[in-house]
Every structure is written in structure tokens, then in C-alpha cells.
PyMOL Python script that loads the backbone (N, CA, C, O; Angstrom):
from pymol import cmd

cmd.read_pdbstr("""\
ATOM      1  N   MET A   1     -98.286  16.780   8.336  1.00  0.00           N
ATOM      2  CA  MET A   1     -98.199  15.450   7.776  1.00  0.00           C
ATOM      3  C   MET A   1     -99.359  15.211   6.796  1.00  0.00           C
ATOM      4  O   MET A   1     -99.149  14.694   5.699  1.00  0.00           O
ATOM      5  N   TYR A   2    -100.581  15.590   7.198  1.00  0.00           N
ATOM      6  CA  TYR A   2    -101.717  15.355   6.325  1.00  0.00           C
ATOM      7  C   TYR A   2    -101.642  16.219   5.069  1.00  0.00           C
ATOM      8  O   TYR A   2    -102.076  15.807   3.994  1.00  0.00           O
ATOM      9  N   GLY A   3    -101.097  17.399   5.214  1.00  0.00           N
ATOM     10  CA  GLY A   3    -100.894  18.251   4.052  1.00  0.00           C
ATOM     11  C   GLY A   3     -99.901  17.649   3.078  1.00  0.00           C
ATOM     12  O   GLY A   3    -100.082  17.746   1.864  1.00  0.00           O
ATOM     13  N   TRP A   4     -98.860  17.032   3.595  1.00  0.00           N
ATOM     14  CA  TRP A   4     -97.867  16.384   2.734  1.00  0.00           C
ATOM     15  C   TRP A   4     -98.504  15.223   1.972  1.00  0.00           C
ATOM     16  O   TRP A   4     -98.264  15.053   0.776  1.00  0.00           O
ATOM     17  N   ILE A   5     -99.324  14.418   2.675  1.00  0.00           N
ATOM     18  CA  ILE A   5    -100.013  13.301   2.015  1.00  0.00           C
ATOM     19  C   ILE A   5    -100.964  13.843   0.957  1.00  0.00           C
ATOM     20  O   ILE A   5    -101.007  13.333  -0.162  1.00  0.00           O
ATOM     21  N   TRP A   6    -101.726  14.875   1.307  1.00  0.00           N
ATOM     22  CA  TRP A   6    -102.691  15.461   0.374  1.00  0.00           C
ATOM     23  C   TRP A   6    -101.996  15.991  -0.868  1.00  0.00           C
ATOM     24  O   TRP A   6    -102.497  15.818  -1.979  1.00  0.00           O
ATOM     25  N   ASP A   7    -100.839  16.640  -0.693  1.00  0.00           N
ATOM     26  CA  ASP A   7    -100.112  17.198  -1.834  1.00  0.00           C
ATOM     27  C   ASP A   7     -99.546  16.123  -2.746  1.00  0.00           C
ATOM     28  O   ASP A   7     -99.361  16.370  -3.937  1.00  0.00           O
ATOM     29  N   HIS A   8     -99.269  14.940  -2.222  1.00  0.00           N
ATOM     30  CA  HIS A   8     -98.664  13.887  -3.026  1.00  0.00           C
ATOM     31  C   HIS A   8     -99.666  12.906  -3.637  1.00  0.00           C
ATOM     32  O   HIS A   8     -99.277  12.020  -4.398  1.00  0.00           O
ATOM     33  N   LEU A   9    -100.944  13.057  -3.312  1.00  0.00           N
ATOM     34  CA  LEU A   9    -101.960  12.225  -3.952  1.00  0.00           C
ATOM     35  C   LEU A   9    -102.272  12.776  -5.340  1.00  0.00           C
ATOM     36  O   LEU A   9    -102.324  13.991  -5.534  1.00  0.00           O
ATOM     37  N   PRO A  10    -102.482  11.875  -6.309  1.00  0.00           N
ATOM     38  CA  PRO A  10    -102.782  12.347  -7.665  1.00  0.00           C
ATOM     39  C   PRO A  10    -104.249  12.731  -7.828  1.00  0.00           C
ATOM     40  O   PRO A  10    -105.100  12.281  -7.060  1.00  0.00           O
ATOM     41  N   GLY A  11    -104.546  13.557  -8.820  1.00  0.00           N
ATOM     42  CA  GLY A  11    -105.916  13.872  -9.194  1.00  0.00           C
ATOM     43  C   GLY A  11    -106.427  15.179  -8.614  1.00  0.00           C
ATOM     44  O   GLY A  11    -105.707  15.931  -7.957  1.00  0.00           O
ATOM     45  N   ASN A  12    -107.718  15.415  -8.890  1.00  0.00           N
ATOM     46  CA  ASN A  12    -108.370  16.618  -8.368  1.00  0.00           C
ATOM     47  C   ASN A  12    -108.845  16.360  -6.938  1.00  0.00           C
ATOM     48  O   ASN A  12    -108.528  15.323  -6.355  1.00  0.00           O
ATOM     49  N   ALA A  13    -109.596  17.292  -6.380  1.00  0.00           N
ATOM     50  CA  ALA A  13    -109.995  17.193  -4.973  1.00  0.00           C
ATOM     51  C   ALA A  13    -110.878  15.968  -4.714  1.00  0.00           C
ATOM     52  O   ALA A  13    -110.745  15.324  -3.673  1.00  0.00           O
ATOM     53  N   ALA A  14    -111.780  15.640  -5.650  1.00  0.00           N
ATOM     54  CA  ALA A  14    -112.659  14.480  -5.449  1.00  0.00           C
ATOM     55  C   ALA A  14    -111.854  13.184  -5.443  1.00  0.00           C
ATOM     56  O   ALA A  14    -112.087  12.313  -4.605  1.00  0.00           O
ATOM     57  N   VAL A  15    -110.919  13.053  -6.365  1.00  0.00           N
ATOM     58  CA  VAL A  15    -110.084  11.849  -6.426  1.00  0.00           C
ATOM     59  C   VAL A  15    -109.178  11.779  -5.208  1.00  0.00           C
ATOM     60  O   VAL A  15    -108.992  10.707  -4.632  1.00  0.00           O
ATOM     61  N   LYS A  16    -108.616  12.908  -4.816  1.00  0.00           N
ATOM     62  CA  LYS A  16    -107.764  12.939  -3.631  1.00  0.00           C
ATOM     63  C   LYS A  16    -108.554  12.552  -2.380  1.00  0.00           C
ATOM     64  O   LYS A  16    -108.052  11.818  -1.529  1.00  0.00           O
ATOM     65  N   GLY A  17    -109.776  13.040  -2.272  1.00  0.00           N
ATOM     66  CA  GLY A  17    -110.617  12.695  -1.141  1.00  0.00           C
ATOM     67  C   GLY A  17    -110.907  11.208  -1.080  1.00  0.00           C
ATOM     68  O   GLY A  17    -110.834  10.598  -0.013  1.00  0.00           O
ATOM     69  N   PHE A  18    -111.237  10.626  -2.223  1.00  0.00           N
ATOM     70  CA  PHE A  18    -111.501   9.190  -2.274  1.00  0.00           C
ATOM     71  C   PHE A  18    -110.249   8.395  -1.924  1.00  0.00           C
ATOM     72  O   PHE A  18    -110.319   7.452  -1.136  1.00  0.00           O
ATOM     73  N   LEU A  19    -109.113   8.756  -2.493  1.00  0.00           N
ATOM     74  CA  LEU A  19    -107.860   8.048  -2.206  1.00  0.00           C
ATOM     75  C   LEU A  19    -107.461   8.208  -0.745  1.00  0.00           C
ATOM     76  O   LEU A  19    -106.941   7.271  -0.138  1.00  0.00           O
ATOM     77  N   PHE A  20    -107.700   9.385  -0.177  1.00  0.00           N
ATOM     78  CA  PHE A  20    -107.394   9.594   1.228  1.00  0.00           C
ATOM     79  C   PHE A  20    -108.255   8.704   2.114  1.00  0.00           C
ATOM     80  O   PHE A  20    -107.758   8.135   3.086  1.00  0.00           O
ATOM     81  N   LEU A  21    -109.546   8.576   1.792  1.00  0.00           N
ATOM     82  CA  LEU A  21    -110.430   7.695   2.568  1.00  0.00           C
ATOM     83  C   LEU A  21    -110.003   6.236   2.446  1.00  0.00           C
ATOM     84  O   LEU A  21    -110.041   5.495   3.429  1.00  0.00           O
ATOM     85  N   VAL A  22    -109.597   5.819   1.246  1.00  0.00           N
ATOM     86  CA  VAL A  22    -109.107   4.451   1.055  1.00  0.00           C
ATOM     87  C   VAL A  22    -107.834   4.233   1.864  1.00  0.00           C
ATOM     88  O   VAL A  22    -107.659   3.176   2.471  1.00  0.00           O
ATOM     89  N   LEU A  23    -106.957   5.212   1.878  1.00  0.00           N
ATOM     90  CA  LEU A  23    -105.721   5.112   2.644  1.00  0.00           C
ATOM     91  C   LEU A  23    -106.000   5.010   4.141  1.00  0.00           C
ATOM     92  O   LEU A  23    -105.400   4.184   4.828  1.00  0.00           O
ATOM     93  N   VAL A  24    -106.892   5.832   4.642  1.00  0.00           N
ATOM     94  CA  VAL A  24    -107.245   5.791   6.067  1.00  0.00           C
ATOM     95  C   VAL A  24    -107.907   4.465   6.422  1.00  0.00           C
ATOM     96  O   VAL A  24    -107.590   3.879   7.458  1.00  0.00           O
ATOM     97  N   ALA A  25    -108.813   3.985   5.588  1.00  0.00           N
ATOM     98  CA  ALA A  25    -109.479   2.703   5.836  1.00  0.00           C
ATOM     99  C   ALA A  25    -108.474   1.564   5.824  1.00  0.00           C
ATOM    100  O   ALA A  25    -108.587   0.630   6.619  1.00  0.00           O
ATOM    101  N   SER A  26    -107.492   1.628   4.934  1.00  0.00           N
ATOM    102  CA  SER A  26    -106.467   0.584   4.870  1.00  0.00           C
ATOM    103  C   SER A  26    -105.635   0.552   6.145  1.00  0.00           C
ATOM    104  O   SER A  26    -105.327  -0.520   6.666  1.00  0.00           O
ATOM    105  N   VAL A  27    -105.281   1.704   6.634  1.00  0.00           N
ATOM    106  CA  VAL A  27    -104.499   1.763   7.877  1.00  0.00           C
ATOM    107  C   VAL A  27    -105.312   1.222   9.045  1.00  0.00           C
ATOM    108  O   VAL A  27    -104.789   0.474   9.871  1.00  0.00           O
ATOM    109  N   ILE A  28    -106.585   1.594   9.120  1.00  0.00           N
ATOM    110  CA  ILE A  28    -107.444   1.114  10.202  1.00  0.00           C
ATOM    111  C   ILE A  28    -107.591  -0.399  10.135  1.00  0.00           C
ATOM    112  O   ILE A  28    -107.484  -1.073  11.160  1.00  0.00           O
ATOM    113  N   LEU A  29    -107.835  -0.944   8.950  1.00  0.00           N
ATOM    114  CA  LEU A  29    -107.974  -2.392   8.815  1.00  0.00           C
ATOM    115  C   LEU A  29    -106.677  -3.125   9.132  1.00  0.00           C
ATOM    116  O   LEU A  29    -106.707  -4.196   9.739  1.00  0.00           O
ATOM    117  N   LEU A  30    -105.550  -2.570   8.732  1.00  0.00           N
ATOM    118  CA  LEU A  30    -104.256  -3.173   9.052  1.00  0.00           C
ATOM    119  C   LEU A  30    -104.048  -3.224  10.562  1.00  0.00           C
ATOM    120  O   LEU A  30    -103.606  -4.239  11.099  1.00  0.00           O
ATOM    121  N   LEU A  31    -104.366  -2.133  11.239  1.00  0.00           N
ATOM    122  CA  LEU A  31    -104.241  -2.128  12.697  1.00  0.00           C
ATOM    123  C   LEU A  31    -105.210  -3.112  13.341  1.00  0.00           C
ATOM    124  O   LEU A  31    -104.824  -3.866  14.234  1.00  0.00           O
ATOM    125  N   TRP A  32    -106.462  -3.109  12.898  1.00  0.00           N
ATOM    126  CA  TRP A  32    -107.511  -3.914  13.530  1.00  0.00           C
ATOM    127  C   TRP A  32    -107.272  -5.416  13.372  1.00  0.00           C
ATOM    128  O   TRP A  32    -107.462  -6.176  14.321  1.00  0.00           O
ATOM    129  N   PHE A  33    -106.853  -5.852  12.167  1.00  0.00           N
ATOM    130  CA  PHE A  33    -106.749  -7.276  11.899  1.00  0.00           C
ATOM    131  C   PHE A  33    -105.339  -7.848  12.030  1.00  0.00           C
ATOM    132  O   PHE A  33    -105.182  -9.068  12.067  1.00  0.00           O
ATOM    133  N   TYR A  34    -104.301  -6.995  12.103  1.00  0.00           N
ATOM    134  CA  TYR A  34    -102.946  -7.515  12.159  1.00  0.00           C
ATOM    135  C   TYR A  34    -102.193  -7.039  13.401  1.00  0.00           C
ATOM    136  O   TYR A  34    -101.668  -7.863  14.151  1.00  0.00           O
ATOM    137  N   VAL A  35    -102.131  -5.755  13.628  1.00  0.00           N
ATOM    138  CA  VAL A  35    -101.304  -5.216  14.715  1.00  0.00           C
ATOM    139  C   VAL A  35    -101.939  -5.472  16.075  1.00  0.00           C
ATOM    140  O   VAL A  35    -101.261  -5.957  16.980  1.00  0.00           O
ATOM    141  N   PHE A  36    -103.223  -5.159  16.245  1.00  0.00           N
ATOM    142  CA  PHE A  36    -103.862  -5.328  17.545  1.00  0.00           C
ATOM    143  C   PHE A  36    -103.903  -6.794  17.988  1.00  0.00           C
ATOM    144  O   PHE A  36    -103.651  -7.054  19.164  1.00  0.00           O
ATOM    145  N   PRO A  37    -104.207  -7.772  17.115  1.00  0.00           N
ATOM    146  CA  PRO A  37    -104.146  -9.166  17.572  1.00  0.00           C
ATOM    147  C   PRO A  37    -102.734  -9.610  17.981  1.00  0.00           C
ATOM    148  O   PRO A  37    -102.585 -10.454  18.865  1.00  0.00           O
ATOM    149  N   LEU A  38    -101.715  -9.056  17.353  1.00  0.00           N
ATOM    150  CA  LEU A  38    -100.355  -9.404  17.762  1.00  0.00           C
ATOM    151  C   LEU A  38    -100.000  -8.782  19.109  1.00  0.00           C
ATOM    152  O   LEU A  38     -99.253  -9.379  19.884  1.00  0.00           O
ATOM    153  N   ALA A  39    -100.517  -7.606  19.394  1.00  0.00           N
ATOM    154  CA  ALA A  39    -100.194  -6.919  20.631  1.00  0.00           C
ATOM    155  C   ALA A  39    -101.070  -7.345  21.803  1.00  0.00           C
ATOM    156  O   ALA A  39    -100.692  -7.119  22.953  1.00  0.00           O
ATOM    157  N   GLU A  40    -102.209  -7.942  21.555  1.00  0.00           N
ATOM    158  CA  GLU A  40    -103.168  -8.272  22.614  1.00  0.00           C
ATOM    159  C   GLU A  40    -102.595  -9.196  23.687  1.00  0.00           C
ATOM    160  O   GLU A  40    -102.866  -8.952  24.863  1.00  0.00           O
ATOM    161  N   PRO A  41    -101.823 -10.236  23.371  1.00  0.00           N
ATOM    162  CA  PRO A  41    -101.269 -11.067  24.452  1.00  0.00           C
ATOM    163  C   PRO A  41    -100.275 -10.317  25.343  1.00  0.00           C
ATOM    164  O   PRO A  41    -100.034 -10.740  26.474  1.00  0.00           O
ATOM    165  N   LEU A  42     -99.710  -9.249  24.875  1.00  0.00           N
ATOM    166  CA  LEU A  42     -98.739  -8.493  25.657  1.00  0.00           C
ATOM    167  C   LEU A  42     -99.379  -7.478  26.589  1.00  0.00           C
ATOM    168  O   LEU A  42     -98.701  -6.922  27.453  1.00  0.00           O
ATOM    169  N   LEU A  43    -100.680  -7.226  26.428  1.00  0.00           N
ATOM    170  CA  LEU A  43    -101.379  -6.229  27.230  1.00  0.00           C
ATOM    171  C   LEU A  43    -102.017  -6.877  28.461  1.00  0.00           C
ATOM    172  O   LEU A  43    -102.466  -8.021  28.387  1.00  0.00           O
ATOM    173  N   PRO A  44    -102.062  -6.172  29.579  1.00  0.00           N
ATOM    174  CA  PRO A  44    -102.528  -6.781  30.838  1.00  0.00           C
ATOM    175  C   PRO A  44    -104.042  -6.714  31.044  1.00  0.00           C
ATOM    176  O   PRO A  44    -104.487  -6.349  32.132  1.00  0.00           O
ATOM    177  N   PHE A  45    -104.842  -7.052  30.038  1.00  0.00           N
ATOM    178  CA  PHE A  45    -106.296  -6.975  30.189  1.00  0.00           C
ATOM    179  C   PHE A  45    -106.826  -8.050  31.130  1.00  0.00           C
ATOM    180  O   PHE A  45    -107.847  -7.832  31.782  1.00  0.00           O
ATOM    181  N   GLY A  46    -106.169  -9.202  31.220  1.00  0.00           N
ATOM    182  CA  GLY A  46    -106.640 -10.293  32.061  1.00  0.00           C
ATOM    183  C   GLY A  46    -106.105 -10.243  33.469  1.00  0.00           C
ATOM    184  O   GLY A  46    -106.500 -11.064  34.297  1.00  0.00           O
ATOM    185  N   ASP A  47    -105.215  -9.308  33.777  1.00  0.00           N
ATOM    186  CA  ASP A  47    -104.650  -9.205  35.114  1.00  0.00           C
ATOM    187  C   ASP A  47    -105.584  -8.386  35.989  1.00  0.00           C
ATOM    188  O   ASP A  47    -105.623  -7.158  35.912  1.00  0.00           O
ATOM    189  N   VAL A  48    -106.344  -9.103  36.832  1.00  0.00           N
ATOM    190  CA  VAL A  48    -107.335  -8.454  37.687  1.00  0.00           C
ATOM    191  C   VAL A  48    -106.781  -8.391  39.109  1.00  0.00           C
ATOM    192  O   VAL A  48    -106.236  -9.377  39.604  1.00  0.00           O
ATOM    193  N   THR A  49    -106.914  -7.256  39.760  1.00  0.00           N
ATOM    194  CA  THR A  49    -106.384  -7.099  41.115  1.00  0.00           C
ATOM    195  C   THR A  49    -107.477  -6.981  42.168  1.00  0.00           C
ATOM    196  O   THR A  49    -107.182  -6.666  43.321  1.00  0.00           O
ATOM    197  N   VAL A  50    -108.738  -7.227  41.799  1.00  0.00           N
ATOM    198  CA  VAL A  50    -109.855  -7.128  42.743  1.00  0.00           C
ATOM    199  C   VAL A  50    -110.184  -8.520  43.258  1.00  0.00           C
ATOM    200  O   VAL A  50    -110.341  -9.454  42.471  1.00  0.00           O
ATOM    201  N   ASP A  51    -110.291  -8.666  44.592  1.00  0.00           N
ATOM    202  CA  ASP A  51    -110.666  -9.948  45.188  1.00  0.00           C
ATOM    203  C   ASP A  51    -112.153 -10.230  44.984  1.00  0.00           C
ATOM    204  O   ASP A  51    -112.969  -9.310  44.925  1.00  0.00           O
ATOM    205  N   GLY A  52    -112.490 -11.502  44.878  1.00  0.00           N
ATOM    206  CA  GLY A  52    -113.886 -11.887  44.715  1.00  0.00           C
ATOM    207  C   GLY A  52    -114.645 -11.957  46.020  1.00  0.00           C
ATOM    208  O   GLY A  52    -115.874 -12.010  45.994  1.00  0.00           O
ATOM    209  N   GLY A  53    -113.976 -11.958  47.161  1.00  0.00           N
ATOM    210  CA  GLY A  53    -114.677 -12.152  48.424  1.00  0.00           C
ATOM    211  C   GLY A  53    -114.597 -10.986  49.277  1.00  0.00           C
ATOM    212  O   GLY A  53    -115.140 -10.991  50.382  1.00  0.00           O
TER     213      GLY A  53
END
""", "prot")
cmd.dss("prot")
cmd.show_as("cartoon", "prot")
cmd.util.cbc("prot")
cmd.orient("prot")
């Protein structure tokens, strides 16, 4: 998959490297600020099964 992305990016190796980093950063930011906040209410992080006493 990464080879396919690398082959389809324009430019020489330096430009491809920069574009690849921008692409990876964009995906990370999309997940961090959009996907994870939408999924957080569906995850059982607040369901605690340990008694306090």
C-alpha cells in the first residue's frame, strides 16, 4: 500500500517525502480531531467494575 502511494506522488524523492509527511499528518489530525471525538461516547471508558468499598 505504501509503495502504491509513493509511486503515485509527484516529484523527486525530497518532494515525495514532504508530501508523504503532509499526508500522514493530515490523516492523524483527521482522526484526532474528528473521528476519535465521534467514537468516544461509544467506548466503555467510564464503565468501571471495581467497587469502592
